[in-house]
N, C-alpha and C positions, 0 to 999 in steps of 0.2 A: 363449613368453611368454603368460601368462594374459590373458583379456579384461578390460578395465577394469570396475570396478563401475558399475552403472546406466547403460549406454551410451545407452539410449533417453531417460532423464531428462536426461542431459547434453546430448543433442541438442536436446531440447525447451527447456531453459534457454538454450542458445545462441541459438535462434530467438527466444525471448521477449526476450532482451536487445537484439536488434536493434530491437524496438519502442520502446525507451526513447528513443533519439535521433530515431527516426522521428516520435514524438509530441511532440518538444520538451521531454522531461522531464529530460534530462541534458546536460552538456557534457563533452567530453574523456573522462576515465575515471571521472567521478563517478557514483555510483549503483550499485545491485546488486539482483539477484534471487536468492532461494534457494528450495529445495524440500525438504521433509522426506520421508524415506522410512524408515519404521521408526525405529530409533534412530540413524540417520545423517541428514545433510543434505548437499545439493550446492549450492555457491555459487560466484560469480564469483571469479576470481583478482584479487589486488590490483594496481592500476595498469596493467592491460592495456586497451588501447583496444577499443571495441566491435567495430570492423571486424576486429580481430585475434583475437577470441574464436573458439575451436573447442570441440567437444565434449570433446576430449582435454585442453584447458586448464582445464576446470572442476575444482574441488577438492571432495573428499569429506571431511567431518569427522564426528566424533560430536557428540552434543548437549551436550558440554562444550567444544566448539570445538577439539578436538584433531584434527590432520590424520590421516586414515586412508589417503587416496590422493590423489596429485596432484603434478605436477612443479613447480607454482608455489605461492607463499604465498597463502593465502586472503585475501579482503577484510578490510580493517581493521574492518569492522562484523560480523565473524563471531561474536564473543562476544555482541553484541546479538541477532543472529538466534537463536543457540543458547539464550539465556536466554528469549526469547519462546516458542520451541518447547517448552522444558521446562515453562514455566508455563501455556501455553495449548495443551493437547493437541488441540483442535479445529482448530488452524491447520496448514495443509499448505503454505502458500507465503507469502513475505514479499517486499515490494518497498520499496526505499529510493531516493528521488530528491531532487534540489534544484531541482525545477521552479520557474520564476521567479515566477509569480503567487502560488502557494501559499507559497513561501519568503518572499515579501514580507509576507504575513500573519504568518508565523512571526517575522520580524524585528521586528514590532510586538507580539509576544506576544499576538496576538488570535485567538480562535476565528473561524471563518468562519460568520456567522449564516445561519440557514436562511430564505432569501428566495425560493427557487426550488423548484418541484415536483420537479425533477430531484434536488435535494438531499434532499428529504423521501423520495423513492423510494429512492435509493441509500444514504443515510447515516442516515435515520431521525431527522434533526434537524441541528443545527449540527455542523461538523467541529471537534472539540475541539483546543485547543492545550495541549500539555504543557510542563513546565518545562525549564530548561536542564540539559544533562548533557554531560559531556566524552566525546569519541570514543575508542574503543579498548577499553573494558571493558564491563561489564554494566550500567552506569548508565543508558544510553539504553534498553536493553531493559526495565529495571525501570520506567522512566517510561512506556514504551509500555504495559506490562502494567497498571500502576496506573491509567492513564487509560481504557484500552479495556475493562477487565474490567467486565462488566455494561452496557457502552455498545453501542448499535446500530451506531455508525459503524465501518466497517472501516478507516478512515483517521484519522491523527492528524498534526498539524503540531507540531514541537518548537521551542520558543523559540530563535531565532537559529541554526537549523540547517536543517530541511527536512521532508520527508514520509516517513512509514512507513505502509504499508498491509498488511493481512493478509487471508487468504482460505483457504478449504478447499483450494484449489489455487493454484499460482503464477499461472495464467491469471486466476483470480478476483482475486487481489491486484493483478495488473497492470491489470485493468479498473478497480479502485478507484483506482489511482494516476492513470490517465488522467482519470477523472471528478473527482478532487480538483483537478487543475490546470484542468480545463474550468470548473468552478463557481467556483474561486478567481478566475479571470480575469473571468468574467461578473459576479460580485458586486463585484469591484473597480471595474469599469466602471459598475455600477449606482450605487455610492456617488459616483463622480465626477459622473455625470449628475444625481443628486439634489442634490449640492452646488451644481452650476451652476444648477439650477432653483429651489433653495431649498425642495425638497420632501423628505420623509423616505423612506427605503427601507422597504418594507413587509415586516415579519417575518410569516411564516406562523404561524398559531395552533397551539399544541400539539395540539389536538383534530384539526385538519385534517392536521397532520403524521402523526399516528397513522393516520388513514384512508388517506392517500396511501401510507404505508409498508406498510400491510396489503395494499392492492390490488396494489402492485408485488411484494410478497413472495409472495402467495398466489394471485393471479389473472393478472397480466401474463405474457406469453410462452406457450410451448407446454407442454402437460401431456400425460402419457401417457393413453391412452384409458381405462385402468383406474383412474386416480387421480381421486378426487372433485374436482369443480371448485366452488369457493366462489362462490355467487351474490351479486351486488351489485345494488343498486337505484340 
């Protein structure tokens, strides 16, 4: 018997899926992560609990959502992931969750306003809210692409549904999903506190958002010794 396609990537995705319940982003079998590899993608099987996932249970499809290899049926969101990959070639990983605080914002069809430096850093502004789309086809993918094309945010909440995040790698997309829920909770609490005190929540100015995003993107973290480091004052 020949070795399964992409064994290392399958194992990586299995490990990354464990982070979804660990970070409170999913319940039962909801949510999924995929990774693009060339003209294929690897994605979670449909309806399998996270504790039962194995590298062997991951499903390989092409970018038209046709199964290439796998014992199980792929996620019901496979067509969505495939559409995003076809339209956004810079994307190498996608995460979908129904994390509670972010989904609460989605239930009210409200973007998450940029009131925190962490949001300006990671998302470059508010987290946008897309329109409603039915599950199972490419409609959700089309809405994700429509909203995030040209947008600095790697994450979107979809009306009455949940969260999709994108990244150059599945790990980057997972980080964005964790951050979406973190700031969604904090901003929700901020609005509760503001309502109780009768004071407004403070939106960060676009100019300051730009400065924060630039610092986080170009200065924050480790840089190789050969890479030029942008000076700030």
